[in-house]
Residue frames as qw, qx, qy, qz and C-alpha x, y, z in Angstrom:
[[0.033, -0.587, -0.257, -0.767, -60.30, -48.57, -21.08],
 [0.584, -0.728, -0.338, -0.124, -61.83, -48.89, -17.63],
 [0.711, -0.364, -0.148, 0.584, -58.40, -48.53, -16.03],
 [0.315, 0.271, 0.165, 0.895, -57.60, -45.40, -18.09],
 [0.270, -0.673, -0.316, -0.612, -60.87, -43.76, -17.07],
 [0.708, -0.638, -0.284, 0.110, -60.36, -44.65, -13.44],
 [0.643, -0.158, -0.064, 0.747, -56.84, -43.29, -13.46],
 [0.103, 0.430, 0.215, 0.871, -58.03, -40.06, -14.99],
 [0.498, -0.708, -0.359, -0.349, -60.82, -39.83, -12.40],
 [0.741, -0.503, -0.234, 0.378, -58.41, -40.37, -9.53],
 [0.472, 0.081, 0.035, 0.877, -56.02, -37.71, -10.82],
 [0.144, -0.550, -0.272, -0.777, -58.80, -35.19, -11.11],
 [0.646, -0.647, -0.390, -0.106, -60.22, -36.15, -7.75],
 [0.697, -0.433, -0.189, 0.539, -56.94, -35.54, -6.03],
 [0.367, 0.207, 0.147, 0.895, -56.20, -32.39, -8.00],
 [0.179, -0.738, -0.464, -0.456, -59.52, -30.68, -7.14],
 [0.514, -0.772, -0.243, 0.283, -58.58, -29.70, -3.55],
 [0.520, -0.232, 0.166, 0.805, -55.42, -28.09, -4.90],
 [0.144, 0.401, 0.473, 0.771, -57.34, -26.20, -7.53],
 [0.324, -0.790, -0.484, -0.190, -60.01, -25.12, -5.11],
 [0.563, -0.683, -0.145, 0.442, -57.38, -23.62, -2.84],
 [0.517, 0.261, 0.185, 0.794, -55.74, -21.53, -5.47],
 [0.126, -0.601, -0.306, 0.727, -55.68, -17.93, -4.43],
 [0.406, 0.867, 0.288, 0.007, -57.25, -15.14, -6.51],
 [0.569, -0.068, 0.178, 0.800, -54.80, -13.06, -8.50],
 [0.123, 0.942, 0.220, -0.223, -54.67, -9.34, -9.31],
 [0.632, 0.410, 0.079, 0.653, -52.59, -7.35, -11.74],
 [0.347, -0.843, -0.129, 0.392, -50.75, -4.47, -10.00],
 [0.546, 0.673, -0.035, 0.498, -48.56, -1.68, -11.20],
 [0.526, -0.704, -0.036, 0.476, -45.63, 0.09, -9.61],
 [0.024, -0.641, 0.374, 0.670, -44.60, 2.91, -11.86],
 [0.538, 0.454, -0.491, -0.513, -43.90, 1.34, -15.22],
 [0.068, 0.223, -0.970, 0.067, -43.64, -2.19, -13.73],
 [0.757, -0.190, -0.298, -0.550, -46.35, -4.83, -13.77],
 [0.153, -0.269, 0.873, -0.378, -46.84, -7.29, -10.94],
 [0.688, -0.215, -0.558, -0.410, -48.92, -10.41, -10.91],
 [0.141, -0.330, 0.687, -0.632, -49.93, -10.89, -7.30],
 [0.444, -0.367, -0.816, -0.039, -51.74, -13.71, -5.53],
 [0.308, -0.546, 0.075, -0.775, -54.19, -12.22, -3.06],
 [0.386, -0.198, -0.817, 0.379, -54.31, -13.35, 0.60],
 [0.279, -0.410, -0.042, -0.867, -57.57, -11.82, 1.79],
 [0.810, -0.424, -0.292, -0.282, -58.78, -14.57, 4.16],
 [0.527, -0.724, 0.410, -0.170, -57.23, -15.31, 7.58],
 [0.911, -0.148, 0.356, 0.147, -55.99, -18.77, 6.65],
 [0.709, 0.576, 0.101, 0.394, -54.33, -17.42, 3.46],
 [0.004, 0.903, -0.269, 0.336, -52.70, -14.51, 5.30],
 [0.708, -0.573, 0.408, -0.065, -51.41, -16.91, 7.91],
 [0.895, 0.141, 0.340, 0.251, -49.99, -19.30, 5.20],
 [0.059, 0.870, -0.281, -0.401, -48.55, -16.51, 3.03],
 [0.615, 0.621, -0.469, -0.128, -45.63, -17.74, 0.97],
 [0.589, -0.484, 0.630, -0.148, -44.60, -20.48, 3.47],
 [0.760, -0.066, 0.642, 0.080, -42.83, -23.55, 2.13],
 [0.681, 0.728, 0.077, -0.007, -42.42, -22.21, -1.43],
 [0.754, -0.240, 0.266, 0.551, -38.97, -22.63, -2.91],
 [0.296, -0.001, 0.352, 0.888, -39.20, -20.03, -5.66],
 [0.275, 0.762, 0.429, -0.399, -41.34, -17.23, -7.01],
 [0.581, 0.499, 0.357, 0.535, -41.21, -15.97, -10.65],
 [0.257, -0.102, -0.012, 0.961, -39.87, -12.50, -11.32],
 [0.228, -0.131, -0.163, -0.951, -42.48, -9.76, -11.10],
 [0.605, -0.412, -0.623, -0.275, -44.78, -12.01, -9.14],
 [0.023, 0.269, -0.593, 0.758, -45.78, -11.43, -5.46],
 [0.303, -0.491, -0.814, 0.065, -48.38, -11.75, -2.81],
 [0.165, -0.457, 0.012, -0.874, -50.76, -9.01, -1.83],
 [0.231, -0.335, -0.806, 0.430, -52.02, -9.27, 1.83],
 [0.238, -0.516, -0.287, -0.771, -55.41, -7.53, 2.29],
 [0.184, -0.147, -0.748, 0.620, -56.25, -6.62, 5.89],
 [0.125, -0.710, -0.685, -0.102, -59.75, -5.85, 7.18],
 [0.213, -0.961, -0.153, 0.083, -58.55, -2.76, 8.93],
 [0.434, 0.695, -0.314, 0.479, -55.62, -0.38, 8.64],
 [0.705, -0.701, 0.098, 0.032, -53.18, -1.00, 11.55],
 [0.014, 0.766, -0.641, -0.047, -49.47, -1.36, 12.18],
 [0.990, 0.045, 0.036, -0.129, -49.43, -4.90, 10.83],
 [0.240, -0.688, 0.675, 0.117, -46.31, -6.99, 11.12],
 [0.880, 0.337, -0.296, -0.156, -44.89, -9.79, 8.93],
 [0.467, -0.572, 0.674, 0.028, -42.46, -12.66, 9.78],
 [0.521, 0.520, -0.584, -0.341, -40.82, -15.46, 7.94],
 [0.565, -0.222, 0.758, -0.240, -41.50, -18.63, 9.87],
 [0.665, 0.194, 0.715, 0.096, -41.33, -21.63, 7.44],
 [0.515, 0.840, 0.033, -0.170, -40.80, -19.20, 4.54],
 [0.833, -0.115, 0.302, 0.450, -37.89, -20.41, 2.40],
 [0.476, 0.620, 0.232, 0.579, -37.55, -17.36, 0.08],
 [0.287, -0.330, -0.210, 0.875, -35.87, -14.10, 1.01],
 [0.119, 0.736, 0.607, 0.277, -38.49, -11.41, 0.52],
 [0.083, 0.015, -0.147, 0.986, -39.03, -7.67, 0.58],
 [0.051, -0.654, -0.751, 0.075, -42.34, -6.41, 1.93],
 [0.011, 0.226, 0.065, 0.972, -43.91, -3.04, 1.16],
 [0.016, -0.541, -0.710, 0.450, -46.58, -1.86, 3.60],
 [0.038, 0.347, 0.442, 0.826, -49.28, 0.21, 1.82],
 [0.211, 0.185, 0.430, -0.858, -51.86, 2.67, 3.10],
 [0.525, 0.493, 0.590, -0.366, -55.63, 2.73, 2.07],
 [0.490, 0.772, -0.082, -0.397, -54.75, 4.36, -1.26],
 [0.943, 0.256, 0.071, 0.200, -51.92, 1.98, -2.04],
 [0.255, 0.853, -0.362, 0.277, -49.05, 4.30, -1.31],
 [0.791, 0.014, -0.481, 0.379, -45.96, 2.64, 0.09],
 [0.467, -0.871, 0.039, -0.146, -45.35, 3.54, 3.70],
 [0.284, -0.708, 0.644, 0.050, -42.19, 1.60, 4.21],
 [0.836, 0.341, -0.416, -0.110, -40.21, -1.39, 2.69],
 [0.559, -0.608, 0.548, -0.132, -38.61, -4.03, 4.76],
 [0.571, 0.400, -0.707, -0.120, -36.20, -6.88, 3.71],
 [0.803, -0.342, 0.326, -0.363, -36.86, -10.24, 5.32],
 [0.133, 0.460, -0.874, -0.080, -34.59, -13.24, 5.60],
 [0.719, -0.084, -0.610, -0.322, -35.87, -16.84, 5.22],
 [0.742, -0.308, -0.586, 0.110, -36.94, -18.93, 8.25],
 [0.227, 0.098, -0.483, 0.840, -36.69, -16.21, 10.81],
 [0.236, -0.702, -0.670, 0.048, -39.25, -14.93, 13.35],
 [0.187, -0.194, -0.096, 0.958, -38.12, -11.27, 13.35],
 [0.222, 0.769, 0.547, -0.247, -41.05, -8.89, 13.17],
 [0.220, 0.060, 0.345, 0.910, -41.12, -6.50, 10.15],
 [0.053, 0.670, 0.637, -0.377, -43.84, -3.89, 10.83],
 [0.221, 0.767, 0.363, 0.481, -45.60, -1.08, 8.99],
 [0.308, 0.105, -0.243, 0.914, -44.30, 2.36, 9.94],
 [0.367, 0.016, 0.151, -0.918, -47.90, 3.66, 10.08],
 [0.669, 0.258, 0.567, -0.406, -51.41, 2.15, 9.79],
 [0.108, 0.286, -0.758, -0.576, -51.32, -0.10, 6.70],
 [0.779, 0.204, 0.212, -0.554, -54.23, -1.69, 4.90],
 [0.919, 0.376, -0.115, -0.022, -52.11, -3.89, 2.52],
 [0.421, -0.646, 0.581, 0.260, -48.71, -5.52, 2.40],
 [0.804, 0.557, -0.151, -0.139, -47.04, -6.63, -0.83],
 [0.652, -0.480, 0.543, 0.224, -44.32, -9.29, -0.68],
 [0.684, 0.685, -0.237, -0.090, -41.91, -9.57, -3.57],
 [0.896, 0.074, -0.176, 0.401, -38.61, -11.32, -4.13],
 [0.519, -0.665, -0.043, 0.535, -35.79, -9.78, -2.00],
 [0.312, -0.361, 0.288, 0.830, -34.56, -6.54, -3.52],
 [0.314, 0.568, 0.665, 0.369, -37.33, -6.21, -6.06],
 [0.019, -0.954, -0.291, 0.071, -38.36, -2.73, -4.93],
 [0.352, -0.741, 0.280, 0.499, -34.81, -1.38, -4.54],
 [0.509, -0.042, 0.651, 0.562, -33.81, -2.85, -7.90],
 [0.238, 0.657, 0.584, 0.413, -36.62, -0.94, -9.65],
 [0.150, 0.179, -0.135, 0.963, -36.04, 2.32, -7.67],
 [0.445, -0.611, -0.455, -0.470, -39.41, 2.04, -5.99],
 [0.261, 0.107, -0.580, 0.764, -39.47, 3.76, -2.66],
 [0.042, -0.565, -0.679, 0.467, -41.94, 4.93, 0.04],
 [0.197, 0.534, 0.024, -0.822, -44.43, 7.30, -1.44],
 [0.193, 0.136, -0.761, -0.604, -44.87, 5.31, -4.65],
 [0.705, 0.107, 0.284, -0.641, -48.47, 4.28, -5.35],
 [0.165, -0.033, 0.960, 0.222, -49.19, 0.70, -6.24],
 [0.528, 0.151, -0.183, -0.815, -52.03, 0.65, -8.75],
 [0.595, 0.001, -0.704, -0.386, -54.74, -2.00, -8.98],
 [0.068, 0.029, -0.867, 0.493, -55.21, -2.83, -5.32],
 [0.514, 0.126, 0.218, -0.820, -58.80, -1.61, -5.60],
 [0.714, 0.171, -0.504, -0.456, -59.42, -4.70, -7.83],
 [0.216, 0.186, -0.922, 0.263, -58.35, -7.14, -5.00],
 [0.519, -0.463, -0.696, -0.179, -60.95, -9.22, -3.20],
 [0.407, -0.698, 0.149, -0.570, -62.30, -7.75, 0.05],
 [0.091, 0.325, -0.852, 0.399, -60.82, -9.16, 3.26],
 [0.760, -0.327, -0.424, -0.369, -62.67, -11.96, 5.06]]
């Protein structure tokens, strides 16, 4: 019994840092479509992004929340997934959408001052007919940037 309790304790002990680092999530909408997004609102989380992940479920993404609206840029260093990124203004309207290839350092930038960026699997926006001007709902529920 002691061994079993010790094993359980060790599993929990090593799992806690992983659980503590889990990003907050927010439910978003794009027209009729629902998106479950992890939120990167802290500098370390924005820097890490979706690096080293091998897959992402359909209708899931990552919302980057920036402290200030600016012409933010994204790149794909150490990112294994092909992604599309939509840059959003203060109200959540899509400014532009860029397709990004894995493990590249090409800059993909907002066309105007953006407050948010939403990364989805490559082609998600195009496949749903979502274009610049579409409003992404629910961003007001995201954590404030740190």
